[in-house]
N, C-alpha and C positions, 0 to 999 in steps of 0.2 A: 504493500500500500504506500502511496505517496501521501504523506501526512503534513498538514500545516497546523501550527498552534497559534491561537489568538488570545490576547490578554488585554484588559482595560488599558493600562499604562504601566510603566516600570519606574517607580520612584521609591516609596517606602517598601521595606521588606516585611511583610506580615503573613498571615495565614493563607491568603489567596496566592501569594508568590511562592509559598512552600508547596502548594498544590501544583503550580506551574513548573516548579523545579522537579517535582516527582514525575510529572508528565514528560518533561524534557529528558529525563534519565531513561524513560521507556523508549522514546523516539528522539535520540540525540541528533539525528540529521535533519529533523524537522525545523524549519525556520520559525521564529516567533514574530508574528505580526502584532503591532501595538499602535495605539494612538500616538504615543511618544515615549522616549526612553531618556531619562536623566543618567548619563553614563557615570557620573560621579557619585550617584546616590547609593544607598545600601542595596537596593534591588538591582541597579545597574551594574554594580560590582559583582554580584552573585552570577549574573548572566553575561559576564564580560566575554566569555568564550563562545557564546551562542551566536547564531546568525540572527540579528535583529533587523526587522524591516519596519520602519516608522512610517506613519501617514504623511502626506504632503503638508498637512497642517501642523506637524510637530514643532517647527520653530516658533509658531505663534502660541501654541498651547504651553510650551515650556517657558515662555517669556513671563517672568514675575508670577508664576503659578496661575496664569490665565485659564488653565484647563478647567478650573471650577466654575468661574462665572461664564465661561464660553462653552459650557456643557451642551448648549443647544446645537453645537456643531457636531455632536456625536453621530447623528445620522449621515452627515456628509463624510465623516471620517470612515465609517464602516462601508458605505456604498462605494468608496473609492478603491476598495480592495477587490481584486478579481481572483477567485480561487477555482476557476473552471477547470484548471489543469490538475487539480488535486483529487485524490480518491476520497480522502477523509479530512474534514476540518474539525478540530476540537477547540471550542471557545471556552475560556475561563472568564465568566461574566459576573459582574456585580453592578456597581453604581454607574459605570459608563456605558451600560447596555450591551455593547460588544456582540451585536448580531445585525443581520440585514445586508451582508455583503453579497457580491455576485458569485454564483456557483454554476457548475455545469450540470447537465441532466443526470449524471451518474455520481455526482459528489454527495457524500453523506455528511450531514452536519450534526455533530454532537455538542451539546452545551452543558458544561459543568457550571451550574448556577449556584453561586455562593449565597445570593439573595436577589430577588427583584429590587431595583433601586429604592432604597429606604425613603429618600426624599420625595419620591413620586407618590407614595402610598400612605403618608401620614405617620411613618415611624420616626422616632428620634434619630438624628444623625450625629456623627462625631464632631462636626464643625458647627452645627446650628447656624447655617449661613443666612437664615432669615431674621436676624436680629433687628434689622432696620426696616422701616416701613417701605422705603423705596425698593429695597431688595425683595420684600414680600410681594409687592405688586409685580415686579419683574418675574419672580418665581411663579406667581399665579398664571401668568401668560405663557411663559416658556414651558412649564411643567405640563400644561394641558396638551400641548403638541407632542412633548416627549412621551407622555403616557400612550398616546395614539401610536407613535412609532414603536414603543416598547411592546405593545400588544401585537401589532402587525408583524414585527420582526420575530416575535416568539412563535408565530405560526409557520415560519420558514425552517424551524429546527426539526430534524428527524427524530432525535432522541434527547430528552432532558435527563440529566443526572444531577442530583441535589446532594447537599452535604448533611442533611438532617431531616427528620420528620417535620420539624418546625418550618424549614424552607419548603419542603414538599407541599405543605398546606398553603403557603403563599403562592407557589407556582400554579396550583390548582385554582385558587381563588382569583388571581389576577390575570392569568394566561389561559385558564380553562384547559390546561394540559396535564396529562399524567406524567409521572417521572419515576425514576429508579434511584434509590438511596445508595450511595457509596460514600462512606464516611471519609473525611480528609485524612491525610497521612501525618503521623508523628514518628519521630526518630526514637522509637521505644527502646530498642536494643542498645543503640549508641548512648542514650541517656542513662540506662541502667548500668552499663559498663563504666561510664564516667563518674557515677555517684556511689559505687560500691565502697563501703567502709567509711563514708562521711558521717561525722557526728552532728546531731541536731544542735542548732543554736537557737537562741531566744529571739527570733524575729518572725514576723509574718511577711509574706511576699506578694507583690503585684507585678505582673509582666504585661505591659500594654503600651501601645502608642499613647503618648501623653496628649489626649484630646478629650472632648466632652463625650457624654453618653457611655462612658466606661465605668462610672461609679468611683473614680479615683478620689473625688472629694469626700465621699463617705468614709473611705479607708483612712484618709488623713485626719478627719475629724475624730473618728473612733480611736485611732492611735494616740492622738494628742490627749484625749479625755482620759483614756485608760493608762496613759504613760507606758505604752508597750512599743518596742521598736518595729518600724515598718520600712521595708526597702521597696522602691518602685523602679523597675527596669523598663526602659523604652525610650525611643527618640521622640522629641517634640514634633507633632504634626498638626497641631491646632492653630487657630487664629491667635494673634498676639494677646487679645484680652482674655482668652481662655487660659493661656499660659500664665498670665499675670494673676488671674483668680486663684489658680492652684499654688502659685508661688506665695501668695498672701496667706494661704492656709498652712504653709510649712512650719514645722516646729522642730525642736532638737531631737524629737523621736522619729523624724521622717528623713529618709535619705533618698534622693534622686540620683541614680547611677548613670543615667543616659543609656545609650546603646552599648552592649557588651558583646564579646565574642561568644560563640556557642559553648565553648568549654567553660567560660566564666558563668554563663547562664545556667548550665547544668549544675555547677557547684552551688549557685544560689538556690536552685530548686532543692538539691539534696540536703542542704543544711537548714532549710526553713522549718519553722514549727508547723506551718500550714500555708497553703496557697489560697489567696483570695480571688474569687471570680465574681465580679460585681455588676456587670452590665445587665440591664433590666430585660432586654429582649435579644440576647445574643443569637446570631444565626446558627452557629454550632459552638465554636470556641475551642481551639486546639491547645491553648496553654494549660487548662486544667488536666488534660490528658498527659501533657509533658510532665507536669508536677507529679501525677500518679506514677508515671514511668520511673521517676526517681525514688518512689516509695513513700512519698509524702501525701497526706490527706488534703482535701479541698473544702473550703468554706465558700459556698456559692449562693447567689440569689436564686430563689425558687422560680425559675422561668426559663424560656428559650431552650437553646441546645444543651444547657447544663443538665437538664432533666434526663438527657439521653446518655450522658457520659459519667455522671457521678452517682454512685450507689449510696443512698442515704443510710447512715449507720455502719457502713462497711468501708467505704472509701472517702467519706466526707459528710458534711452537714449542710443544711440549707437555712437561710434566713428568709422570712416571708414578705417583708416590706422593704422598699428601696429607701430606707431611712437610716440615719446614724444610730438611732435608738435600737432598731431591730438588729443591726449588725453588732452593736455593743453587747446585746443580750447573749448572742452566740459566743463572742470572743471571751466574755467574762467566765463562761462555764466550759470553755473548750479544753479537752484533755487529749493531747496528741498521742499519749501512751495507749489509748484504747484502740488505735488503728494499727493494723499489721502491714508492714511494707510489702509483703508478698501479695496481699489482697489488692493493694493499689496497683502493683505492677501487672498482675493478671488482668485487671480491668483495662489497663492502658493497652495491653496487647491486642485487644479487640479493634484498636484504631492505629495499628502499626503501618509504617510506610510499605512494608513488604506485602501486607494484606491489601492495601489500597492499589498498589501497582498490579497485583495479580487480578483483582476484580475489574479494574479498568481495562486491562488488556483483553480479558475474557469477554467483557461486555462489548467492546468495540469490534473485536473479531467476529463475535456471534452475530451482531446486528449489521455489520458490513456485508456479511455473506448473504443476507436477505436481498430480495429484489428491490432495487432503488425505486422509491415511489416517484411519481411525477410531481413537479413543483412549478407553480406559477410565480415568477418574480414580480 
């Protein structure tokens, strides 16, 4: 098969980029088509050896992070790509839509949907870009047309693959399409090997891009009130006022480490008292799985994809409300000693990279072999 990979854009390196990385390991000769690639960014460095094909609008989208306010250009970006010479196109899609490109009559399109764009369907987003009234008016107009494009382009996909039951429900609701669940990949064995023999230390851990909608403010407030150490790992990706808001909450109990290497990250996982998963409606969330791979339990908000990865009472606990008080109640009574490292590791194995790659290869091969359906562009 002649395969092409498609991804929103390459800038921050997060869960979606880990999926793309695992896909590229399966098909290393497949070029990666993207709206734009920031070569000096964390994601750009990870894919430095891959063949990257940027859209003709890349210079504009990269200029001073215009890709966010210029999201209305997404349909033009994807329609400019012609994949008619490919047998299979695998799109890694989330908020930049990443569908609607030109294909041939025999081309099969697979879409790994991390989530339908949250900003189009009323979900809280990490940047909360509608803070100002003028932007809200702009968004009201632009988002109407993007929703139409999002729905129409979803109908051109042959097979949807989703990262959780949570996302599967959204795809059914907004696109009226069925989908298959293949959980995203975690480096379970690599993490276990790197964390063997590490001794637990007295801190709680958050691993996240430092943006809104991730519950980081709850963790900071709870940490300061209880006077318990908290470490926050991740690069800043929010707007300046969001970063300032979090900075204002900082206390001597809170440490922002910034981005760290994978080996450093694994060490932080393995020595934490517990991992905090705080987003209120996470699409899936790979970091709790990584924490469990290191043998550490998870304290998670009771919602979203966390309900599919964390086993209550066996690999972690849930707090019920997205409030500081609800989180504090769990933290005050939390006993790390009641959780077995082996139970956490065995749960994490269900989401390993090896399992992901095997399931994806089988799914694509099986469905590619079927007769290509006719498609009207």
